[in-house]
Residue frames as qw, qx, qy, qz and C-alpha x, y, z in Angstrom:
[[0.013, 0.893, 0.450, 0.012, -0.01, 0.01, -0.01],
 [0.369, 0.573, -0.014, 0.732, 1.24, 3.41, -0.91],
 [0.334, -0.300, -0.481, 0.753, 2.21, 5.77, 1.87],
 [0.058, -0.115, -0.172, -0.977, 0.12, 8.45, 0.13],
 [0.346, -0.540, -0.740, -0.202, -3.18, 7.05, 1.43],
 [0.132, -0.592, 0.110, -0.787, -4.75, 10.00, 3.26],
 [0.798, -0.519, -0.143, -0.269, -6.28, 7.85, 6.06],
 [0.895, -0.159, -0.175, 0.379, -2.98, 6.18, 6.87],
 [0.381, 0.454, -0.124, 0.796, -1.02, 9.43, 6.51],
 [0.341, -0.647, 0.064, -0.679, -3.24, 11.20, 9.02],
 [0.901, -0.401, -0.156, -0.051, -3.27, 8.16, 11.34],
 [0.797, 0.082, -0.212, 0.559, 0.54, 8.04, 11.29],
 [0.134, 0.585, -0.112, 0.792, 0.69, 11.77, 12.05],
 [0.432, -0.567, 0.147, -0.686, -1.45, 11.69, 15.19],
 [0.872, -0.274, -0.375, -0.157, -1.54, 8.15, 16.68],
 [0.715, 0.003, -0.449, 0.536, 1.68, 8.59, 18.62],
 [0.033, 0.368, -0.263, 0.891, 0.82, 11.87, 20.35],
 [0.055, 0.256, 0.778, -0.571, -1.21, 12.12, 23.53],
 [0.420, 0.515, 0.418, -0.620, -4.88, 12.17, 22.62],
 [0.153, 0.383, -0.602, -0.684, -4.08, 11.55, 18.95],
 [0.027, -0.181, -0.963, -0.196, -6.10, 8.30, 18.63],
 [0.104, 0.607, 0.641, -0.459, -9.07, 10.00, 20.28],
 [0.161, 0.620, -0.101, -0.761, -8.77, 13.04, 17.99],
 [0.088, 0.185, -0.813, -0.545, -8.40, 10.89, 14.86],
 [0.017, 0.347, 0.937, -0.021, -11.51, 8.90, 15.86],
 [0.126, 0.651, 0.455, -0.595, -13.58, 12.02, 16.45],
 [0.172, 0.502, -0.399, -0.748, -12.60, 13.50, 13.09],
 [0.083, 0.002, -0.935, -0.345, -13.50, 10.20, 11.47],
 [0.059, 0.506, 0.819, -0.264, -16.92, 10.21, 13.24],
 [0.200, 0.628, 0.115, -0.744, -17.67, 13.65, 11.85],
 [0.158, 0.252, -0.732, -0.613, -17.24, 12.15, 8.28],
 [0.475, -0.271, -0.767, -0.336, -19.85, 9.59, 9.11],
 [0.266, -0.460, 0.323, -0.783, -21.85, 11.11, 11.97],
 [0.867, -0.295, -0.213, -0.342, -23.70, 7.92, 13.01],
 [0.736, 0.136, -0.534, 0.393, -20.41, 6.56, 14.23],
 [0.000, -0.434, 0.402, -0.806, -20.31, 9.28, 16.94],
 [0.715, -0.429, -0.095, -0.544, -23.24, 7.56, 18.72],
 [0.936, -0.200, -0.272, 0.101, -21.00, 4.83, 20.04],
 [0.285, -0.902, 0.320, -0.049, -17.98, 6.87, 21.08],
 [0.967, 0.031, 0.091, 0.235, -15.49, 4.46, 19.53],
 [0.125, -0.856, 0.438, 0.246, -11.69, 4.94, 19.32],
 [0.825, 0.471, -0.304, 0.068, -9.41, 3.59, 16.64],
 [0.687, -0.649, 0.312, 0.097, -6.67, 1.69, 18.52],
 [0.457, -0.325, 0.667, 0.491, -4.63, 0.22, 15.61],
 [0.638, 0.706, 0.136, -0.274, -4.69, 0.85, 11.89],
 [0.254, -0.455, 0.678, 0.518, -2.63, -0.57, 9.16],
 [0.473, 0.261, -0.507, -0.672, -3.40, -1.64, 5.63],
 [0.631, -0.057, -0.696, -0.337, -6.10, -4.29, 5.61],
 [0.533, -0.327, -0.713, 0.317, -6.52, -4.34, 9.38],
 [0.138, -0.536, 0.180, -0.813, -8.12, -2.14, 12.01],
 [0.429, -0.367, -0.762, 0.318, -8.94, -2.53, 15.72],
 [0.204, -0.511, -0.073, -0.832, -11.53, -0.22, 17.27],
 [0.285, -0.244, -0.825, 0.422, -12.79, -0.09, 20.84],
 [0.334, -0.557, -0.174, -0.741, -15.86, 1.26, 22.65],
 [0.060, -0.151, 0.735, -0.658, -16.76, 1.49, 26.30],
 [0.292, -0.499, -0.807, -0.125, -19.75, -0.21, 27.75],
 [0.031, 0.071, 0.307, -0.948, -21.94, 2.69, 28.93],
 [0.367, 0.437, 0.641, -0.514, -25.58, 3.34, 29.38],
 [0.428, 0.588, -0.139, -0.672, -26.02, 4.91, 25.92],
 [0.420, 0.372, -0.738, -0.374, -25.01, 1.64, 24.18],
 [0.141, -0.044, 0.948, -0.281, -26.78, -0.81, 26.46],
 [0.427, -0.282, -0.657, -0.553, -30.00, -2.74, 25.94],
 [0.633, -0.523, -0.057, -0.567, -32.75, -3.56, 28.41],
 [0.932, -0.294, -0.201, 0.070, -30.70, -6.43, 30.03],
 [0.410, -0.862, 0.250, 0.161, -27.66, -4.32, 30.65],
 [0.726, -0.084, 0.463, 0.502, -25.39, -5.71, 27.92],
 [0.012, -0.426, 0.369, 0.826, -23.97, -3.81, 24.91],
 [0.688, 0.492, 0.312, -0.433, -26.74, -3.66, 22.36],
 [0.702, 0.099, 0.578, 0.405, -25.92, -5.61, 19.18],
 [0.418, 0.843, 0.255, 0.221, -26.85, -2.69, 16.92],
 [0.174, -0.937, 0.287, 0.094, -24.14, -0.59, 18.67],
 [0.640, -0.359, 0.608, 0.304, -21.74, -3.46, 18.11],
 [0.646, 0.500, 0.484, 0.314, -22.74, -3.63, 14.41],
 [0.146, 0.987, -0.017, 0.065, -22.09, 0.18, 14.21],
 [0.472, -0.714, 0.476, 0.201, -18.64, -0.48, 15.73],
 [0.713, 0.026, 0.635, 0.296, -18.01, -3.17, 13.18],
 [0.497, 0.776, 0.327, 0.208, -19.13, -0.99, 10.33],
 [0.067, -0.972, 0.215, 0.069, -16.80, 1.75, 11.53],
 [0.600, -0.454, 0.601, 0.271, -13.97, -0.76, 11.65],
 [0.679, 0.363, 0.572, 0.282, -14.77, -2.03, 8.13],
 [0.357, 0.904, 0.198, 0.124, -15.06, 1.45, 6.62],
 [0.234, -0.884, 0.376, 0.151, -11.86, 2.69, 8.19],
 [0.675, -0.212, 0.649, 0.280, -10.06, -0.47, 7.05],
 [0.620, 0.573, 0.481, 0.236, -11.44, -0.12, 3.51],
 [0.177, 0.984, 0.013, 0.032, -10.49, 3.56, 3.22],
 [0.360, -0.780, 0.487, 0.159, -7.01, 2.94, 4.53],
 [0.608, -0.214, 0.731, 0.222, -6.39, -0.02, 2.19],
 [0.695, 0.580, 0.421, -0.061, -8.14, 0.33, -1.09],
 [0.541, 0.022, 0.397, 0.741, -5.96, 0.75, -4.19],
 [0.017, 0.419, -0.016, -0.908, -6.16, 4.23, -5.71],
 [0.216, 0.078, -0.625, -0.746, -7.92, 3.07, -8.90],
 [0.304, -0.372, -0.869, -0.116, -10.81, 1.38, -7.04],
 [0.345, -0.305, 0.228, -0.858, -13.78, 2.52, -5.00],
 [0.209, -0.189, -0.950, 0.135, -16.15, 0.62, -2.61],
 [0.497, -0.303, 0.012, -0.813, -19.60, 0.73, -1.26],
 [0.307, -0.078, 0.876, -0.364, -21.18, -1.58, 1.40],
 [0.463, -0.004, -0.658, -0.593, -23.54, -4.14, -0.01],
 [0.794, -0.381, -0.340, -0.331, -24.60, -6.11, 3.04],
 [0.068, -0.510, 0.717, -0.469, -23.79, -7.35, 6.45],
 [0.838, -0.222, -0.452, -0.210, -24.29, -10.77, 8.00],
 [0.020, -0.531, 0.660, -0.531, -23.52, -11.26, 11.65],
 [0.716, -0.297, -0.631, -0.028, -23.90, -13.94, 14.30],
 [0.395, -0.699, 0.316, -0.505, -24.43, -13.13, 17.93],
 [0.690, 0.161, -0.691, 0.142, -22.20, -15.65, 19.72],
 [0.485, -0.302, -0.630, 0.526, -22.30, -14.42, 23.36],
 [0.195, -0.923, -0.330, 0.037, -23.60, -11.71, 25.61],
 [0.470, 0.478, -0.138, 0.729, -21.55, -8.53, 25.46],
 [0.539, -0.762, -0.354, 0.062, -21.24, -7.57, 29.06],
 [0.562, -0.528, 0.062, 0.634, -18.07, -5.47, 28.93],
 [0.117, 0.739, -0.317, -0.584, -16.19, -2.94, 26.83],
 [0.851, 0.363, 0.378, 0.029, -16.02, -4.17, 23.20],
 [0.198, -0.550, 0.550, 0.597, -13.21, -4.34, 20.70],
 [0.781, 0.540, 0.249, -0.192, -14.07, -4.58, 16.95],
 [0.372, -0.427, 0.642, 0.516, -11.71, -5.94, 14.36],
 [0.724, 0.636, 0.082, -0.255, -11.95, -5.76, 10.55],
 [0.458, -0.413, 0.665, 0.420, -9.61, -7.65, 8.25],
 [0.713, 0.627, -0.019, -0.313, -9.35, -7.76, 4.45],
 [0.808, -0.052, 0.436, 0.393, -7.30, -10.19, 2.41],
 [0.037, -0.661, 0.294, 0.689, -5.03, -7.94, 0.31],
 [0.200, -0.034, 0.835, 0.511, -5.41, -10.26, -2.69],
 [0.182, 0.572, 0.797, -0.064, -9.16, -9.58, -2.74],
 [0.082, 0.689, 0.062, -0.717, -8.91, -5.93, -3.84],
 [0.104, -0.006, 0.708, 0.699, -10.37, -6.29, -7.34],
 [0.469, -0.005, -0.129, -0.874, -13.69, -5.34, -8.94],
 [0.613, -0.218, -0.718, -0.246, -16.65, -7.40, -7.72],
 [0.711, -0.644, -0.158, -0.233, -17.71, -8.62, -4.29],
 [0.382, 0.420, -0.637, 0.521, -15.32, -8.43, -1.40],
 [0.712, -0.569, -0.397, -0.107, -15.94, -9.98, 1.99],
 [0.078, 0.608, -0.490, 0.620, -14.57, -8.19, 4.99],
 [0.638, -0.307, -0.683, 0.181, -14.26, -10.37, 8.07],
 [0.216, -0.609, 0.226, -0.729, -15.40, -8.57, 11.23],
 [0.643, -0.348, -0.668, 0.136, -15.55, -9.69, 14.83],
 [0.270, -0.733, 0.170, -0.601, -16.29, -8.11, 18.18],
 [0.652, -0.048, -0.676, 0.342, -14.63, -9.28, 21.37],
 [0.524, -0.824, -0.162, -0.141, -15.26, -8.61, 25.06],
 [0.107, -0.862, 0.458, -0.192, -12.49, -7.63, 27.47],
 [0.726, -0.356, 0.587, -0.035, -11.76, -11.28, 28.08],
 [0.033, 0.403, -0.753, -0.519, -11.14, -11.90, 24.36],
 [0.404, 0.312, 0.855, -0.090, -14.36, -13.83, 23.88],
 [0.045, -0.115, -0.552, -0.825, -16.02, -13.34, 20.47],
 [0.282, 0.392, 0.608, -0.630, -19.48, -11.80, 21.04],
 [0.618, 0.677, 0.172, -0.362, -20.33, -10.99, 17.41],
 [0.394, -0.312, 0.659, 0.559, -18.78, -12.25, 14.22],
 [0.607, 0.639, 0.432, -0.193, -19.64, -11.84, 10.57],
 [0.477, 0.133, 0.473, 0.729, -18.95, -10.54, 7.07],
 [0.248, 0.764, 0.141, -0.579, -19.56, -7.14, 5.61],
 [0.639, 0.326, 0.546, 0.432, -19.84, -7.47, 1.83],
 [0.008, -0.673, 0.133, 0.728, -18.50, -4.65, -0.27],
 [0.701, 0.630, 0.306, 0.136, -18.99, -3.90, -3.97],
 [0.401, -0.547, 0.337, 0.653, -15.66, -2.90, -5.50],
 [0.618, 0.704, 0.324, 0.132, -15.52, -1.10, -8.83],
 [0.564, 0.119, 0.130, 0.806, -13.05, 0.83, -10.91],
 [0.019, -0.657, -0.196, 0.728, -13.11, 4.60, -10.55],
 [0.558, 0.759, 0.329, 0.061, -14.40, 6.51, -13.58]]
């Protein structure tokens, strides 16, 4: 991946300074405002991989006191979108096409979302992005695939 990717360039500028990850995550959330509803922070970003975290707090809980799966899906979509923007070759573009997730356990703690893309899959057509959400103990609470449509730029 070229160093000229604007997402990676900005990440590399700020991630090492105090509050840099928080600032980067807030700017990202302003680009896609719905992401701001979960208060997530990008923890690690490199081509074809991102790790994002969110705190368990009242605003993202359901009626039984666990993290609501829709908030987790929002976290996973944020992870996927950041990963895609940081990784896509310059001559391609992407748009989400669908999301399939399995709820594998109750989410009773802070949550970490991970998105990974196989670098060889960056070509026109469908691209499956593997996503998973883990609790603080490392247990997978949600896993799935977000399908992207990849096409050539005009």
